[in-house]
C-alpha positions as a Markdown table, in Angstrom:
| # | Residue | x | y | z |
|---|---|---|---|---|
| 1 | Met | 0.0 | 0.0 | 0.0 |
| 2 | Thr | 2.9 | 2.3 | 0.7 |
| 3 | Arg | 4.1 | 2.0 | -2.9 |
| 4 | Leu | 0.7 | 3.1 | -4.1 |
| 5 | Thr | 0.8 | 6.3 | -2.0 |
| 6 | Glu | 4.3 | 7.0 | -3.3 |
| 7 | Arg | 3.3 | 6.6 | -6.9 |
| 8 | Thr | 0.3 | 8.8 | -6.2 |
| 9 | Phe | 2.5 | 11.5 | -4.7 |
| 10 | Leu | 4.8 | 11.3 | -7.7 |
| 11 | Ala | 1.8 | 11.9 | -10.0 |
| 12 | Trp | 0.9 | 15.0 | -8.0 |
| 13 | Leu | 4.5 | 16.1 | -8.3 |
| 14 | Arg | 4.5 | 15.5 | -12.0 |
| 15 | Thr | 1.3 | 17.6 | -12.4 |
| 16 | Ser | 2.8 | 20.3 | -10.3 |
| 17 | Leu | 6.0 | 20.4 | -12.4 |
| 18 | Ser | 3.8 | 20.6 | -15.5 |
| 19 | Phe | 2.0 | 23.6 | -14.3 |
| 20 | Ala | 5.3 | 25.3 | -13.3 |
| 21 | Ser | 6.8 | 24.5 | -16.7 |
| 22 | Ile | 3.7 | 25.9 | -18.5 |
| 23 | Gly | 4.0 | 29.1 | -16.4 |
| 24 | Ile | 7.6 | 29.6 | -17.2 |
| 25 | Gly | 6.9 | 28.8 | -20.9 |
| 26 | Ile | 4.1 | 31.3 | -21.1 |
| 27 | Thr | 6.2 | 34.0 | -19.4 |
| 28 | Gln | 9.0 | 33.5 | -21.8 |
| 29 | Leu | 6.8 | 33.2 | -24.9 |
| 30 | Phe | 5.1 | 36.5 | -24.2 |
| 31 | Arg | 8.5 | 38.1 | -23.5 |
| 32 | Leu | 10.0 | 36.6 | -26.7 |
| 33 | Asn | 7.1 | 37.9 | -28.8 |
| 34 | Val | 8.2 | 41.5 | -27.8 |
| 35 | Ser | 11.9 | 41.0 | -28.2 |
| 36 | Ile | 11.9 | 39.4 | -31.7 |
| 37 | Asn | 10.9 | 42.6 | -33.5 |
| 38 | Pro | 13.7 | 45.1 | -33.8 |
| 39 | Gly | 13.2 | 48.7 | -32.7 |
| 40 | Ser | 10.9 | 50.0 | -30.0 |
| 41 | Pro | 8.0 | 47.8 | -29.1 |
| 42 | Thr | 4.5 | 48.9 | -30.0 |
| 43 | Glu | 1.7 | 49.4 | -27.5 |
| 44 | Ser | 0.1 | 46.1 | -28.3 |
| 45 | Gln | 3.4 | 44.2 | -27.9 |
| 46 | Leu | 3.9 | 45.9 | -24.5 |
| 47 | Arg | 0.4 | 44.9 | -23.5 |
| 48 | Leu | 1.2 | 41.3 | -24.4 |
| 49 | Arg | 4.3 | 41.4 | -22.3 |
| 50 | His | 2.4 | 42.8 | -19.3 |
| 51 | Ile | -0.2 | 40.1 | -19.6 |
| 52 | Gly | 2.3 | 37.2 | -19.9 |
| 53 | Lys | 3.8 | 37.8 | -16.5 |
| 54 | Pro | 0.6 | 37.5 | -14.4 |
| 55 | Leu | -0.6 | 34.6 | -16.5 |
| 56 | Gly | 2.7 | 32.7 | -16.0 |
| 57 | Ala | 2.7 | 33.6 | -12.3 |
| 58 | Thr | -0.8 | 32.2 | -12.0 |
| 59 | Phe | 0.4 | 28.9 | -13.5 |
| 60 | Leu | 3.3 | 28.8 | -11.1 |
| 61 | Ala | 1.0 | 29.5 | -8.1 |
| 62 | Val | -1.3 | 26.7 | -9.2 |
| 63 | Gly | 1.8 | 24.4 | -9.5 |
| 64 | Ile | 2.8 | 25.2 | -6.0 |
| 65 | Ala | -0.8 | 24.7 | -4.7 |
| 66 | Thr | -0.9 | 21.3 | -6.5 |
| 67 | Leu | 2.4 | 20.3 | -4.9 |
| 68 | Leu | 1.1 | 21.3 | -1.4 |
| 69 | Ile | -2.2 | 19.4 | -2.0 |
| 70 | Gly | -0.3 | 16.3 | -3.1 |
| 71 | Ala | 2.1 | 16.5 | -0.1 |
| 72 | His | -0.9 | 16.8 | 2.2 |
| 73 | Arg | -2.6 | 13.9 | 0.5 |
| 74 | Tyr | 0.5 | 11.8 | 0.8 |
| 75 | Phe | 0.9 | 12.3 | 4.5 |
| 76 | Glu | -2.8 | 11.8 | 5.1 |
| 77 | Ser | -2.7 | 8.6 | 3.1 |
| 78 | Gln | 0.3 | 7.4 | 5.2 |
| 79 | His | -1.7 | 8.1 | 8.4 |
| 80 | Tyr | -4.7 | 6.2 | 7.1 |
| 81 | Val | -2.5 | 3.2 | 6.1 |
| 82 | Ile | -1.3 | 3.0 | 9.7 |
| 83 | Leu | -4.9 | 3.0 | 10.8 |
| 84 | Gly | -5.8 | 0.3 | 8.3 |
| 85 | Lys | -8.0 | 2.5 | 6.1 |
| 86 | Phe | -7.5 | 4.1 | 2.7 |
| 87 | Pro | -10.1 | 6.6 | 1.7 |
| 88 | Ala | -10.5 | 7.9 | -1.8 |
| 89 | Ser | -9.1 | 11.3 | -2.6 |
| 90 | Arg | -12.2 | 12.8 | -4.2 |
| 91 | Gly | -11.9 | 16.3 | -2.7 |
| 92 | Ser | -8.3 | 17.0 | -3.7 |
| 93 | Val | -8.8 | 15.7 | -7.2 |
| 94 | Ile | -12.0 | 17.8 | -7.6 |
| 95 | Ile | -10.1 | 20.9 | -6.3 |
| 96 | Val | -7.2 | 20.5 | -8.7 |
| 97 | Ala | -9.5 | 19.6 | -11.6 |
| 98 | Gly | -11.5 | 22.7 | -11.0 |
| 99 | Leu | -8.4 | 24.9 | -10.7 |
| 100 | Ser | -7.1 | 23.5 | -13.9 |
| 101 | Ala | -10.3 | 24.0 | -15.8 |
| 102 | Ala | -10.7 | 27.6 | -14.6 |
| 103 | Leu | -7.1 | 28.4 | -15.4 |
| 104 | Ile | -7.3 | 26.9 | -18.9 |
| 105 | Ile | -10.6 | 28.8 | -19.6 |
| 106 | Ala | -9.1 | 32.1 | -18.2 |
| 107 | Ser | -6.0 | 31.7 | -20.3 |
| 108 | Phe | -7.9 | 31.0 | -23.4 |
| 109 | Val | -10.2 | 34.0 | -22.9 |
| 110 | Thr | -7.2 | 36.2 | -22.1 |
| 111 | Ile | -5.3 | 35.2 | -25.2 |
| 112 | Leu | -8.4 | 35.6 | -27.4 |
| 113 | Val | -9.1 | 39.1 | -26.0 |
| 114 | Ile | -5.5 | 40.2 | -26.2 |
| 115 | Gly | -5.2 | 38.8 | -29.7 |
| 116 | Asn | -8.3 | 40.6 | -30.8 |
| 117 | Ile | -7.0 | 43.9 | -29.3 |
| 118 | Thr | -3.7 | 43.4 | -31.0 |
| 119 | Gln | -5.3 | 42.7 | -34.4 |
| 120 | Asn | -7.5 | 45.8 | -34.1 |
| 121 | Ala | -4.5 | 48.0 | -33.1 |
| 122 | Thr | -2.7 | 47.2 | -36.4 |
């Protein structure tokens, strides 16, 4: 049973690292978009750069929250194994799934709105 809880924690860790990697990637992508064009950046490019940082930071925060939830679940599972019980982890999975869905939808809407503003500005 201990091996199962360790594998579950590693899955939480992998998910957390994925969110952190996406956050760093988004931050760098929005920054790269501004630095590719020579000369002074336009207003729409600066707007993209300013949106990339909070969006990337949000992904990093969700990655840290996922890691903390996974660590809590791991120690809780270890405690229940000692007691001879092993409850399902519905609550933590629902929280992370809800956070993920909200973050994906918010990112999609943000990118669509900024893309629309950028196209209208040119």
